N, C-alpha and C positions, 0 to 999 in steps of 0.2 A: 379358549378356555374351555375348562368341562359342560358348564352351563350353556353355552352356545353352538354344542357339538353338531346340534339339530339342526342349523339355522343356515343353508349354505350361501348367503350373506356374510357368514364369518367363516368362510373355509376358509382355507388354502389354496395359493393357486393347483398344489397337486391334489386333496382333495377333491376340488371341482375338477378335478380328472375320472375321476368316479361316475361322472356323471356328461361327461363329453358326449355330442350327437343328440344330446335330449330338450336341446335348446334353453337346457338351464342357464351352461354358462352364460347364454348371450345376454338372457335376463337379468343375472348378478352381475356381470358389466357394465351394463348398461343402466343398473338401481348404482351402483357403485361410481360411474361417472356422475350421475345429477346429487348422490347427497355428495363428490368431494366440492359439486358445485356450490354446494348449498351452505356448506359447510368454511369456505373459501367466502362466504358471503359474512358469516354466522361468527365465524371466529374472534375477529375482531374487536365485536358485538360485547360479547361474550368475555372479553381481557376486561372490556371498562367496565364490566358490571360487576362480575367475579373475580377479579384477576388470583386468586387460590385455586379458578375453577379445572381443573381437567380437559381441557381443548381441543387434543390430539382428535386426529382423524379417526384413531381406530376407537376411544372411546364413543365419540359421538356418533359411530357407524351401529354400536354396539348398544347404544341406547334406543336409537331408532329402531332395530329390531328388536329389542323388550318391548317398544313402545307396540310396535308394526303386530307384532305378537300377541295382546292382549287387551287391544280396543274395539268395539262396536260401533256398527253404523246404526241409527234411529234415524227415522224417518224426523223428519221437521214437519213445522203446520206446513197446512195447505198453502202451494205457491213457494217453497219455502223447502232448501236442497237438503239433503241431508245431512248431518251433522256426523263426526268423528270422537268419541268422548272413552275415558276413562273409569270406569265404575267398578269399585274398589270392591274386592271380597268378590264380586260376579263372576271371576275369570276365572276362581278353585272350584265352581261348577263342574268345569268336565276335565276333573282330574281322577276322578274315580273309572270305573269300565262299569259299574252298577249301576249310575245313577245316570239317568234318559233324559237329558233337560232337553226343551222346546221351547223355542220364545216365536211369540206371539206379539205382535203391535198394534 
């Protein structure tokens, strides 16, 4: 779809031919295999929790791509692992070429 045309994970096999030989194709295919396995585990559970949900692999893959493009990794407390998190509105900061945001933790 028009919203994900810049995300290689969402590209068709024909579109992936544009980057053949760069390693991107193999990376996308490996990620798709991993996502199919995760989706296979989650889909039956989602049907129980939200029967009306669109639980197709395509919807799952698109949702993954959306979240992956917007999350931030923030350091954890001393001795703990960094955490991935979504920060509403903050992901809009880099949508203007004139804004030069710098993140310091």
